GUNU-118306 format. One line per field, with one value per residue (C-alpha): residue in one letter; residue number from 0; x, y, z. Coordinates in steps of 0.001 Angstrom, whole numbers, plus 500000, padded with zeros to 6 digits. Layout:
<pts>
r = c(a  ...) $
k = c(NUM  ...) $
x = c(X  ...) $
y = c(Y  ...) $
z = c(Z  ...) $
</pts>
This chain:
<pts>
r = c(x  x  x  x  x  x  x  x  x  x  x  x  x  x  x  x  x  x  x  x  x  x  x  x  x  x  x  x  x  x  x  x  x  x  x  x  x  x  x  x  x  x  x  x  x  x  x  x  x  x  x  x  x  x  x  x  x  x  x  x  x  x  x  x  x  x  x  x  x  x  x  x  x  x  x  x  x  x  x  x  x  x  x  x  x  x) $
k = c(0  1  2  3  4  5  6  7  8  9  10  11  12  13  14  15  16  17  18  19  20  21  22  23  24  25  26  27  28  29  30  31  32  33  34  35  36  37  38  39  40  41  42  43  44  45  46  47  48  49  50  51  52  53  54  55  56  57  58  59  60  61  62  63  64  65  66  67  68  69  70  71  72  73  74  75  76  77  78  79  80  81  82  83  84  85) $
x = c(106059  104190  106657  109571  107680  106766  110179  112173  114329  114571  113580  117151  118327  116225  115114  117653  117744  116234  113713  113932  110689  110614  110986  108525  106069  106153  105419  102638  100934  101252  099603  096880  096104  097201  095293  098382  099655  102739  104748  103501  104419  107862  108265  107299  109796  112788  112267  111740  110708  107044  108059  110087  107150  104808  107065  107901  104217  103337  106326  105384  101727  102785  105254  102591  100364  102927  104742  102622  105245  105074  101279  101322  103717  101428  098465  100495  101395  097790  096697  099343  098075  094471  095434  097255  094226  091937) $
y = c(190016  189590  187045  189404  192190  190103  188443  191540  189490  189391  186275  185874  185514  182435  181077  178287  177300  173837  173919  177696  178998  181886  179738  177129  179776  181427  178079  177277  180659  180499  177075  178377  181638  181585  178723  177667  174156  172975  173318  176856  177864  176348  178239  181521  180922  180472  177086  174907  171336  170561  167705  170119  172535  169751  168442  171959  172921  169734  170016  173617  172721  170120  172526  175206  172877  172669  176020  178975  181492  180143  180144  183788  184733  183100  185059  188272  187429  186692  189924  191827  190248  191135  194743  195003  193696  196469) $
z = c(409297  412584  413972  413365  415133  418179  418538  417667  415265  411495  409524  408246  411866  412569  409193  408954  412609  413077  415897  416330  417784  415311  412229  413403  414610  411189  409555  412045  411624  407843  407910  410207  408419  404779  403220  401267  400713  402567  399364  398784  402330  401870  398613  400229  403014  400783  399199  402262  401484  402152  404479  406583  406675  407771  410533  411782  411985  413852  416183  416962  417546  420120  421737  422016  424066  426859  426628  427750  426622  423072  423181  424303  421477  418910  420263  419981  416375  415486  417124  415143  411925  412751  413517  410185  408293  409493) $
</pts>
C-alpha cells in the first residue's frame, strides 16, 4: 500500500484512528484513483460505513488545501502508485 510505504506505518496502526492522516489519506486516494463507490471503498478497508468514508474523504480534501505537508505526502503516494503501475 502506497500510504504505508510513504508514512512508514502499517494500516493496522492507523486504520481505526478517527482523523488520522494515514487513514483519511488512504480513503482520499482510494476515492481519487480506484473508481469504486464509497461503500466499496469502505468494504475494502475493513467494513467502514460509506458515510464514514465520505466524511473522511471530504475532511481530508479540506485539510490538504491548508496543510502543505499533507499535500506533499499525497503527491508521494500518487507517485509511488504510478511507479508500481509501470
